[in-house]
C-alpha positions in Angstrom: -7.0 -47.5 52.4 -4.6 -44.2 51.5 -6.0 -40.5 51.2 -2.9 -39.0 49.5 -1.0 -36.1 49.9 -4.1 -34.1 50.3 -5.7 -35.6 52.7 -2.7 -35.9 54.6 -1.4 -31.7 54.6 -5.6 -31.6 55.9 -5.2 -34.3 58.5 -2.2 -33.3 60.1 -2.6 -29.5 59.1 -6.0 -29.5 61.5 -3.8 -30.7 64.5 -1.0 -28.6 64.0 -3.1 -25.4 63.1 -4.9 -25.9 66.3 -1.3 -26.4 68.3 0.1 -23.7 66.8 -3.4 -21.4 67.5 -3.9 -22.6 71.0 0.1 -22.5 71.9 0.7 -18.9 70.1 -2.7 -17.4 71.5 -1.2 -18.6 75.4 2.3 -17.5 74.5 1.3 -14.0 73.7 -1.7 -14.1 76.5 1.9 -14.9 79.0 3.7 -12.1 77.7 0.6 -10.2 78.2 0.8 -11.3 81.8 4.4 -10.9 82.5 4.3 -6.8 80.8 2.0 -6.4 82.9 3.2 -8.0 86.5 6.8 -7.3 86.0 8.5 -3.7 85.4 9.6 -2.9 82.0 13.4 -4.0 83.3 11.9 -7.0 84.4 9.6 -8.0 81.4 13.0 -7.5 79.1 15.0 -9.5 81.9 12.3 -12.3 80.6 13.2 -12.1 77.3 17.2 -12.3 78.1 16.6 -15.0 79.9 14.4 -17.1 77.4 16.8 -16.0 74.6 19.8 -17.7 76.6 18.0 -20.7 77.4 16.8 -21.3 73.6 20.7 -20.2 72.6 22.4 -22.5 74.7 19.7 -25.5 74.7 19.7 -25.2 70.7 23.5 -26.1 71.5 23.0 -28.7 73.9 20.3 -30.5 71.6 23.0 -31.0 68.9 21.0 -30.5 65.9 19.5 -34.1 66.9 15.7 -32.2 66.5 15.7 -32.3 63.3 17.7 -35.5 62.9 15.2 -37.3 64.8 12.3 -35.9 62.3 14.8 -37.3 59.0 15.9 -40.7 60.4 12.1 -41.6 62.5 10.5 -40.9 59.1 12.7 -42.9 57.0 12.9 -45.7 59.5 9.0 -45.6 61.0 8.1 -48.3 59.2 10.4 -50.7 61.3 9.7 -49.9 64.6 12.3 -52.2 66.1 14.6 -49.7 64.5 12.7 -46.8 66.0 13.0 -47.8 69.4 16.8 -48.2 69.3 17.0 -45.0 67.0 15.0 -43.1 70.0 16.8 -44.2 72.6 20.3 -43.2 71.6 19.0 -39.9 70.0 17.8 -39.1 73.8 21.2 -40.5 75.0 22.7 -38.1 73.0 20.3 -35.3 73.9 20.7 -35.8 77.7 24.6 -35.5 77.0 24.1 -32.3 75.3 22.5 -30.4 77.7 24.1 -31.6 80.7 27.1 -30.3 79.2 25.3 -27.0 77.9 24.0 -26.6 81.5 27.1 -27.5 83.2 28.6 -24.9 81.3 26.2 -22.5 82.3 26.2 -22.9 86.1 30.7 -23.1 85.5 29.9 -19.4 83.8 27.1 -18.2 84.9 28.8 -15.1 86.7 30.8 -13.8 83.3 27.7 -14.3 81.2 24.7 -13.6 83.8 26.1 -10.2 85.5 29.3 -8.8 83.4 27.9 -9.7 80.0 24.4 -9.0 80.4 24.6 -6.8 83.3 21.7 -9.0 85.1 21.8 -9.7 88.8 18.0 -10.9 88.7 19.6 -13.4 86.2 22.3 -14.5 88.5 20.6 -15.4 91.4 18.6 -18.0 88.9 21.4 -19.7 87.7 20.4 -23.1 88.6 16.8 -22.9 87.5 17.9 -21.3 83.6 20.8 -24.9 83.9 17.3 -26.5 84.9 15.4 -25.3 82.2 18.1 -25.5 79.5 18.6 -29.8 79.9 14.5 -29.9 80.3 14.3 -28.6 77.1 16.8 -30.5 75.3 14.5 -33.4 76.4 11.7 -32.0 75.7 12.3 -31.1 72.2 13.9 -34.5 70.6 11.0 -36.4 72.4 8.5 -34.1 70.8 10.9 -34.1 67.1 10.9 -38.2 67.3 6.9 -37.8 67.2 6.9 -35.9 64.7 9.4 -38.4 62.6 6.6 -40.4 63.4 4.1 -38.6 61.5 2.4 -38.2 64.6 1.8 -34.4 64.6 -0.7 -34.3 67.5 1.9 -35.3 70.1 4.4 -33.1 68.3 2.0 -29.7 68.9 1.3 -31.2 72.3 5.0 -31.9 73.2 7.0 -28.9 71.3 9.8 -27.1 73.3 10.9 -23.7 72.8 11.9 -23.0 69.4 8.4 -24.9 68.6 7.0 -24.4 71.5 4.0 -26.9 72.6 0.6 -26.5 73.8 0.9 -28.0 76.9 3.8 -25.7 77.7 2.4 -23.1 77.1 -1.1 -23.7 78.4 0.7 -24.5 81.3 3.1 -21.6 81.7 -0.2 -19.2 81.1 -2.1 -20.8 84.0 0.9 -20.1 85.8 1.5 -17.1 85.6 -2.3 -16.0 86.1 -1.8 -17.7 89.7 0.9 -15.6 89.9 -0.7 -12.9 89.2 -3.5 -13.4 92.1 -0.3 -14.0 94.9 1.1 -10.8 93.6 4.8 -12.2 92.6 6.0 -9.4 90.8 9.8 -10.1 90.5 11.6 -12.3 87.9 13.7 -15.3 89.9 10.0 -17.2 90.2 9.2 -16.6 86.7 12.2 -18.3 85.3 11.6 -21.1 88.2 7.8 -21.6 86.7 9.0 -21.9 82.9 11.7 -24.6 84.0 9.5 -26.5 86.1 7.0 -26.5 83.1 9.4 -27.7 80.7 10.7 -30.3 83.0 7.2 -31.8 83.5 6.2 -31.8 79.9 9.5 -33.9 78.9 8.8 -36.3 81.5 5.5 -36.9 80.2 6.4 -36.7 76.9 9.3 -39.6 77.7 6.2 -41.7 79.3 4.1 -41.3 76.2 7.0 -42.3 73.6 8.2 -45.2 75.9 4.3 -46.7 75.9 4.3 -45.8 72.4 7.6 -48.0 71.7 6.9 -50.5 73.8 5.3 -53.0 71.8 7.6 -52.7 68.8 9.3 -55.6 67.8 13.0 -55.5 69.3 14.9 -56.4 65.8 14.7 -53.9 63.0 13.7 -56.4 60.1 16.8 -56.9 59.0 18.4 -53.5 58.9 20.6 -51.8 61.0 20.2 -48.6 62.8 21.7 -45.6 62.7 25.0 -46.2 65.0 26.0 -42.9 67.5 28.3 -42.4 64.8 26.1 -41.9 61.8 24.0 -39.8 63.7 26.4 -37.5 64.4 27.4 -37.1 61.1 23.7 -36.6 60.3 23.3 -34.1 63.2 26.1 -31.8 63.1 25.3 -30.0 60.3 21.9 -29.6 61.4 23.5 -28.1 64.8 25.1 -25.3 63.0 22.4 -24.5 60.8 20.0 -24.4 63.9 22.7 -22.5 66.1 23.2 -19.4 63.2 19.6 -19.3 63.3 18.9 -19.2 66.8 21.9 -16.7 67.3 19.8 -14.6 64.3 16.3 -14.9 66.2 17.4 -15.1 69.7 20.7 -13.8 69.9 19.6 -10.3 69.3 17.8 -9.7 72.1 20.6 -10.9 74.6 23.4 -7.9 71.9 20.5 -5.6 72.7 20.6 -6.6 76.2 24.6 -6.0 76.4 24.2 -2.4 74.2 20.9 -0.7 75.4 19.6 -2.2 78.3 16.4 -4.5 79.7 14.2 -1.6 78.7 14.8 -1.7 74.8 14.6 -5.6 75.4 11.4 -4.8 76.5 10.1 -3.3 73.6 11.6 -5.4 71.2 10.1 -8.3 72.7 6.4 -6.9 72.8 6.8 -6.6 68.8 8.5 -9.4 68.5 5.9 -11.3 70.5 2.9 -9.7 68.7 4.6 -10.4 65.1 4.6 -13.9 67.0 0.3 -14.4 66.6 0.1 -13.1 63.0 2.7 -15.9 62.1 0.6 -18.8 63.0 -0.2 -20.0 59.5 3.3 -19.9 58.6 4.4 -22.0 61.4 1.7 -24.5 60.7 2.7 -25.1 57.3 6.6 -25.0 58.7 5.4 -27.5 61.7 3.3 -30.2 58.6 6.1 -30.3 56.5 9.3 -31.6 57.5 7.9 -35.6 57.6 6.4 -35.1 54.4 9.1 -33.7 52.6 11.8 -36.3 53.7 9.1 -38.9 52.6 8.9 -37.6 49.3 12.2 -36.5 48.5 13.4 -40.1 49.7 11.0 -41.9 46.9 11.9 -39.4 44.2 8.7 -37.7 44.3 9.8 -34.1 43.3 6.5 -32.8 41.5 4.5 -33.9 44.0 6.9 -32.3 46.3 7.1 -29.0 44.9 3.2 -28.6 44.5 2.9 -29.4 48.2 5.5 -26.7 49.3 4.3 -24.7 47.2 0.9 -25.0 48.3 2.1 -24.6 52.1 3.6 -21.3 51.0 0.5 -20.0 49.7 -2.0 -21.0 52.3 0.2 -19.3 54.9 1.2 -15.9 52.8 -3.1 -15.3 52.0 -3.9 -14.7 55.4 -0.7 -13.2 57.0 -0.7 -10.2 54.4 -3.9 -9.4 55.8 -3.4 -9.4 59.3 0.3 -7.6 58.3 -1.4 -5.1 56.8 -3.7 -4.1 59.6 -1.2 -4.5 61.9 0.4 -1.3 59.7 -2.2 0.3 60.5 -3.2 -0.1 64.1 -0.3 -0.9 65.8 0.3 1.5 68.0 -2.9 0.9 69.5 -2.1 -2.5 69.8 0.5 -2.8 71.3 -0.9 -0.1 73.9 -4.1 -2.0 74.9 -2.2 -5.4 74.6 0.9 -4.7 76.8 0.5 -1.1 78.7 1.3 2.5 77.2 5.1 2.4 77.5 4.9 -0.1 74.7 3.7 2.3 71.8 7.2 3.3 71.1 7.8 -0.5 69.8 5.8 0.4 66.9 9.1 1.2 64.9 10.5 -1.7 65.8 7.6 -3.4 64.7 6.8 -2.0 61.3 10.5 -3.3 60.2 10.0 -6.4 61.5 6.8 -6.7 59.5 8.5 -6.4 56.8 11.5 -9.2 57.2 8.9 -11.5 58.1 6.6 -11.0 55.3 9.6 -11.4 52.9 10.0 -14.6 54.6 6.3 -15.8 54.7 6.5 -15.0 50.5 9.6 -16.9 50.0 8.3 -20.3 51.4 9.3 -23.3 54.0 12.5 -23.0 52.2 14.5 -23.8 55.4 12.5 -27.0 55.7 13.3 -28.6 52.3 16.7 -28.0 52.4 16.9 -29.6 55.9 15.3 -32.6 54.9 16.5 -33.0 51.5 19.8 -33.9 52.6 21.7 -30.1 52.2 22.0 -28.9 55.6 25.4 -27.4 54.8 23.5 -24.9 52.2 20.9 -24.1 54.7 23.5 -23.7 57.1 25.4 -21.3 54.7 22.8 -19.2 54.3 21.9 -18.7 57.9 25.3 -18.0 58.5 25.4 -14.8 56.3 22.5 -13.8 57.5 23.5 -14.7 61.6 26.4 -12.3 61.1 24.9 -9.9 59.0 22.5 -9.7 61.9 24.4 -9.5 64.8 27.5 -7.4 63.3 24.7 -4.5 61.9 22.5 -4.9 65.4 25.7 -4.2 67.0 26.1 -0.9 65.3 22.5 0.0 65.4 21.2 -1.2 68.9 23.3 1.3 70.9 21.9 4.7 68.9 18.8 3.6 67.4 18.0 0.7 70.5 14.9 -1.9 69.6 14.1 -0.3 65.9 17.6 -0.2 65.3 17.8 -3.9 66.4 14.8 -4.7 64.2 16.6 -3.1 61.2 19.0 -5.5 61.5 17.0 -8.1 61.9 14.6 -7.6 58.9 17.0 -7.4 56.8 18.7 -10.5 57.9 15.4 -12.7 57.2 15.7 -10.7 54.0 19.1 -12.4 53.0 18.2 -15.9 54.1 15.3 -16.4 52.2 16.9 -15.1 49.2 19.9 -17.5 49.6 17.3 -20.4 50.3 15.0 -20.1 47.8 18.2 -20.1 45.3 20.2 -22.8 46.9 16.8 -25.0 46.8 16.6 -24.2 42.9 19.8 -24.9 42.0 20.3 -28.1 44.1 16.7 -29.2 44.6 15.8 -27.9 41.7 12.2 -26.8 42.2 10.5 -23.2 43.6 9.1 -23.1 47.5 7.5 -19.7 46.9 4.2 -18.5 47.1 2.3 -19.4 44.0 1.2 -16.3 42.4 -2.2 -17.2 40.6 -5.0 -18.9 40.8 -4.6 -20.6 38.2 -1.4 -22.2 39.8 -3.4 -23.0 42.9 -5.7 -24.6 40.8 -3.2 -27.1 38.5 -1.3 -27.9 42.1 -4.6 -28.6 43.9 -5.3 -31.1 41.1 -1.9 -32.5 41.4 -2.5 -33.5 45.2 -6.0 -35.1 44.5 -5.9 -38.8 46.1 -6.5 -40.6 43.1 -3.0 -38.6 41.4 -1.1 -38.9 44.4 -0.3 -42.5 45.0 0.5 -42.9 41.1 2.9 -39.7 40.2 6.7 -40.1 40.8 9.5 -37.3 39.8 
């Protein structure tokens, strides 16, 4: 018996919410451990490594993560087609991951030593390459499960950009062991991160194979997207993902090149603290993609807008309160968690809070553009934001360090969300922003009640 859209959101929101909370807390505690274990330059080096792996794995994934959600969500009723589609997606991901990992190994000297000025990372080049390849496969496997509407396993197996519970908990456990052993250098930390990602990728692949093993070999008479069709769908996602990653992770690489690892450590502490407060927003982003794709495919625009705006509102209410508290107690919180040195991160924290709050209130506009076939518009918004952030960051970081980069990042977030909201309104015909009044919230909830959710169209 169907329970409607509201039931879907509540059921999967529990899994996604629990997963996001567990992941965010584990990642946060892991970063607290790292800040306590390593000197500021070492913690900054880890943050640079994380940014580099995230950027390069985003290139290696070829846009297949969001492509997997969209194509699998549409084809999931045809189990044989899903099995064949999953094989093609993972084959392309393996090729992309190997190419990018090989590129890093070939250029590790110019990239790690001369550009980022990190001899410690240079000695860990092989582990970085393995981390990239494992991350690419891990992310695609998780997003195939998301396309199958299995938010539980997607939350468990997620990779770098959507860190999963398994990866975060295993990394935290490994770091706890390291601390007991007195390990305080960067190379073994990177080796641990690569090993954890590889283990999760292999486990996820096994679970996916078992899930699809009983599927029929034929796709109910309908063709499975070819490699060429998959790439055609994926390349705009690749562009958008690279631009988003350049804005969210490339900034730390710019800061490392222009200001040094100590400033990266301050910026990283601010970013990690904010990440904990963004859990409600991340939960919405984890639940909505397959539902948005499905509702759009069936032309149910009214239900789509109600769902998206309710999600934005649910994220905005607690996030606003948490952000306000951090504005008041930020220096004390930074010092207590990361150490007294990290109180210096408070100016960067304040600036980043403003930018992220604007993004939360604007709602999941990127999800809507990505899942309704408007990847190119999403790419345009992200391109404008990335160019702004990296350009302004390069100007401000040498003089103002972490705070200068935070100002660039916050203004870039604002620019991206303004453009994306306008694109969604013009091309999809709906708003994604948080609802402004209790009356609007009650009306949206009533519209998503089970009795109406199955019968109402666009």
